[in-house]
C-alpha positions as CSV (number, residue, x, y, z in Angstrom):
1,M,5.5,24.8,173.4
2,P,7.9,24.2,176.4
3,H,9.8,27.1,177.8
4,R,13.5,27.2,177.0
5,R,16.1,29.1,179.1
6,S,18.6,31.2,177.1
7,A,22.2,30.1,177.4
8,F,25.1,31.9,175.9
9,F,28.7,30.5,175.4
10,V,31.0,33.5,175.0
11,S,34.7,33.5,174.1
12,D,37.4,35.7,172.8
13,R,38.4,33.0,170.3
14,T,36.4,30.0,168.8
15,G,34.0,29.4,171.7
16,I,34.9,25.7,171.8
17,T,36.0,25.7,175.5
18,A,33.1,27.7,176.8
19,E,30.6,25.7,174.7
20,S,32.1,22.3,175.8
21,L,32.3,23.1,179.5
22,G,29.0,24.9,179.6
23,N,27.1,22.2,177.8
24,T,28.7,19.6,180.1
25,L,27.2,21.5,183.1
26,L,23.8,21.9,181.4
27,T,23.5,18.2,180.7
28,Q,23.1,17.6,184.4
29,F,19.7,19.4,184.4
30,D,17.3,17.0,182.7
31,T,14.0,18.9,183.3
32,E,15.3,22.1,181.6
33,E,15.4,22.9,177.9
34,F,18.0,25.5,176.8
35,K,18.1,27.9,173.8
36,R,21.8,27.8,173.2
37,E,23.9,30.4,171.3
38,T,27.7,30.4,170.9
39,V,29.3,33.9,170.5
40,P,33.0,33.7,169.5
41,F,35.6,36.5,169.1
42,I,34.4,38.8,171.8
43,D,37.9,40.2,172.2
44,T,37.3,43.9,172.9
45,V,35.5,45.9,175.5
46,E,33.3,47.4,172.8
47,K,32.2,44.0,171.5
48,A,31.5,42.8,175.1
49,Q,29.4,45.9,175.9
50,E,27.4,45.4,172.7
51,L,26.8,41.7,173.6
52,A,25.9,42.7,177.2
53,R,23.2,45.0,175.8
54,R,21.8,42.2,173.8
55,I,21.8,39.8,176.8
56,D,19.9,42.5,178.7
57,E,17.3,42.5,176.0
58,V,17.0,38.7,176.1
59,A,16.6,38.9,179.9
60,Q,13.7,41.3,179.5
61,E,12.0,39.2,176.8
62,D,12.4,36.0,178.8
63,H,11.6,37.5,182.2
64,E,14.4,35.6,183.7
65,K,18.2,35.6,183.7
66,P,20.0,34.1,180.8
67,L,22.9,31.8,181.6
68,V,26.3,33.1,180.3
69,F,29.3,30.9,180.2
70,T,32.5,32.7,179.3
71,S,36.1,31.8,178.6
72,I,37.7,35.3,178.0
73,I,41.3,36.1,178.9
74,K,41.3,39.9,179.2
75,A,40.0,41.1,182.6
76,D,38.5,44.4,181.1
77,V,36.6,42.4,178.5
78,R,35.3,39.9,181.1
79,A,34.3,42.8,183.4
80,A,32.1,44.3,180.6
81,L,30.1,41.1,180.6
82,N,29.6,41.0,184.4
83,I,26.0,42.2,184.3
84,N,23.2,41.8,186.8
85,S,20.6,40.7,184.3
86,A,22.4,37.4,183.7
87,L,24.0,34.6,185.6
88,V,27.6,34.8,184.4
89,I,29.8,31.8,184.9
90,D,33.4,32.9,184.2
91,F,35.7,29.9,183.7
92,F,38.9,31.9,183.8
93,E,38.1,33.9,186.8
94,T,37.0,30.8,188.6
95,F,40.2,28.8,188.0
96,I,43.2,31.0,187.0
97,G,43.6,32.6,190.4
98,E,43.8,29.2,192.2
99,L,46.3,27.9,189.7
100,E,48.5,31.0,190.0
101,K,48.5,30.6,193.8
102,E,49.4,26.9,193.6
103,L,52.0,27.2,190.8
104,G,53.6,30.3,192.3
105,E,53.6,32.2,189.0
106,K,51.3,34.6,187.0
107,A,49.4,33.3,184.0
108,T,50.6,34.7,180.7
109,L,47.0,35.5,179.7
110,E,47.7,35.1,176.0
111,V,44.6,34.8,173.8
112,G,44.3,31.8,171.5
113,K,46.7,29.3,173.1
114,A,44.1,26.5,173.5
115,H,42.7,26.4,169.9
116,G,45.1,28.5,167.9
117,M,48.2,27.7,165.7
118,S,50.6,28.4,168.5
119,N,52.8,25.5,167.3
120,E,53.0,25.0,163.6
121,E,54.6,21.6,163.8
122,K,51.8,20.2,166.0
123,Y,49.2,21.8,163.7
124,D,50.8,20.2,160.6
125,H,50.8,16.8,162.3
126,R,47.1,17.2,163.0
127,I,46.4,18.1,159.3
128,E,48.6,15.1,158.2
129,A,46.5,12.8,160.4
130,V,43.2,14.1,159.0
131,N,44.5,13.7,155.4
132,Y,45.7,10.2,156.2
133,S,42.3,9.2,157.6
134,L,40.5,10.7,154.6
135,N,42.8,8.8,152.2
136,H,42.3,5.5,154.0
137,D,38.5,5.7,154.4
138,D,36.4,2.6,153.7
139,G,39.3,0.5,152.5
140,V,39.7,2.9,149.5
141,K,43.5,2.9,149.9
142,L,45.2,-0.1,151.5
143,K,48.8,1.1,150.9
144,D,50.8,2.6,153.8
145,L,48.8,0.7,156.5
146,D,52.1,0.3,158.3
147,E,51.8,4.1,159.0
148,A,48.4,3.7,160.7
149,D,48.2,4.1,164.5
150,V,44.9,2.1,164.4
151,I,42.8,0.4,161.8
152,L,39.0,0.3,162.6
153,V,37.2,-2.7,161.2
154,G,33.5,-3.3,161.2
155,V,30.4,-3.8,159.1
156,S,29.1,-1.0,156.9
157,R,27.5,1.9,158.8
158,S,28.9,0.9,162.2
159,G,30.6,4.3,162.8
160,K,34.1,3.8,161.4
161,T,34.5,7.0,159.3
162,P,33.3,9.6,161.8
163,T,35.4,7.9,164.5
164,C,38.5,8.0,162.3
165,L,38.1,11.7,161.6
166,Y,37.5,12.5,165.2
167,L,40.6,10.6,166.3
168,A,42.6,12.5,163.7
169,L,41.2,16.0,164.6
170,Q,41.2,15.6,168.4
171,Y,44.3,13.4,169.0
172,G,46.4,13.5,165.8
173,I,45.9,9.7,165.4
174,K,46.4,8.2,161.9
175,A,43.3,6.1,161.7
176,A,42.4,3.9,158.7
177,N,39.2,1.9,158.4
178,Y,38.2,-1.2,156.6
179,P,34.5,-2.2,156.0
180,L,33.8,-5.9,156.3
181,T,32.0,-7.0,153.1
182,P,29.8,-10.1,152.8
183,E,32.7,-11.9,151.1
184,D,34.9,-11.1,154.1
185,L,32.3,-12.3,156.5
186,S,31.9,-15.7,154.7
187,S,35.1,-16.8,156.4
188,P,36.1,-16.5,160.1
189,T,39.6,-15.4,159.1
190,L,40.6,-11.8,158.9
191,P,40.8,-10.2,155.4
192,K,44.1,-11.2,153.9
193,M,45.4,-7.6,153.5
194,L,44.8,-6.9,157.2
195,L,46.7,-9.9,158.6
196,P,50.1,-8.2,158.7
197,F,48.6,-5.4,160.8
198,K,46.5,-7.5,163.2
199,N,48.1,-5.7,166.2
200,K,46.7,-2.4,164.9
201,I,43.1,-3.6,164.4
202,F,40.2,-2.4,166.6
203,G,36.7,-3.7,165.9
204,L,33.4,-1.7,165.9
205,T,30.1,-3.5,166.3
206,I,26.5,-2.2,166.6
207,D,23.1,-3.5,167.7
208,P,21.4,-5.1,164.6
209,N,18.2,-3.1,165.2
210,R,20.1,0.1,165.2
211,L,22.0,-0.9,162.1
212,H,18.8,-1.8,160.3
213,F,17.4,1.6,161.1
214,I,20.5,3.4,159.8
215,R,20.8,1.4,156.6
216,S,17.1,1.8,155.9
217,E,17.5,5.5,155.9
218,R,20.2,5.1,153.2
219,R,18.8,2.2,151.2
220,P,15.2,1.4,152.2
221,D,13.7,-2.0,151.4
222,S,17.0,-3.5,150.3
223,R,18.7,-6.7,151.3
224,Y,21.6,-4.6,152.5
225,A,19.2,-3.0,155.1
226,S,17.1,-6.1,155.9
227,M,16.9,-7.1,159.5
228,D,18.0,-10.6,158.8
229,N,21.1,-9.4,156.9
230,C,22.0,-6.9,159.6
231,R,21.7,-9.5,162.3
232,R,23.8,-12.0,160.3
233,E,26.6,-9.5,159.5
234,V,26.9,-8.3,163.1
235,N,27.0,-11.8,164.4
236,E,29.7,-12.9,161.9
237,A,31.8,-9.8,162.5
238,E,31.8,-10.3,166.3
239,S,32.7,-14.0,165.8
240,M,35.6,-12.9,163.6
241,F,36.8,-10.5,166.3
242,R,36.6,-13.1,169.0
243,H,38.3,-15.8,166.9
244,H,41.3,-13.5,166.4
245,S,41.2,-11.8,169.8
246,V,40.6,-8.4,168.2
247,P,39.4,-5.9,170.8
248,F,36.0,-4.4,169.9
249,I,33.3,-2.2,171.3
250,S,29.6,-1.5,170.5
251,T,28.9,2.0,169.1
252,T,25.1,1.6,169.6
253,H,24.7,3.9,172.6
254,K,28.0,5.8,172.5
255,S,28.8,9.2,171.1
256,I,31.7,9.7,168.8
257,E,33.6,11.3,171.7
258,E,33.0,8.2,173.9
259,I,33.9,5.8,171.1
260,A,37.2,7.6,170.3
261,S,38.1,7.9,174.0
262,T,37.5,4.2,174.6
263,I,39.7,3.3,171.6
264,M,42.5,5.5,172.8
265,H,42.4,3.9,176.2
266,K,41.9,0.2,175.2
267,A,44.4,0.4,172.3
268,H,47.0,2.2,174.5
269,L,47.3,5.1,172.1
270,G,48.7,8.5,173.1
271,R,47.7,11.9,171.9
272,R,50.1,12.9,169.0
273,F,50.0,16.7,169.5
């Protein structure tokens, strides 16, 4: 069994920032494997000291320093985690001082501003966007499409639903989606109910081999999942997009984050909160 280096992502709130930044750094080391653990809500010196003791124990068991990525506001809590038995990468200590110097003011050092409910109006808008995307998933509800910021269109299992939810959660985008059925694909024209909203449509496509694999997991040995059907549906969907000059991207080798970011950029959408 290959050895895995211990990595902790520690925060006084959700841990999202430390986890995101830390994982981004770790992806640059291909030959290493990491045993990751996110530790949120370390917001007192006592909690930090208890965690420091546990990290010490892990260092002794592993016979090498764990990696500790922290995004903690309070200096005394950060100091309690500054231990010799670990490599501690402190995102706040690294950047806040330089920003204070450049901006000519002291940071407020208020906990929870990044991922808390510091602005109820913005938070409510985010929830509204999520509810809209859930209500307009897979063409279930075709009313109120005029309220959509974007309408994702593609064959079944091309990544529309998770992308819509990510757009709503991360950007506050009201994203609807419409699955292209065999009946839709029998004609090169866009489905009739989408024609009034052509300027909001963004297409998703996928490699037929990947689509065949995904559909086979759901409905094995069916016509729906057959290689020939997958290839035909993808080809007809892409032809439809090209015929109507609908922008589209392949989701085959892209993460949800990359797909959403590409849509935001190419559709000229702005963050809503």
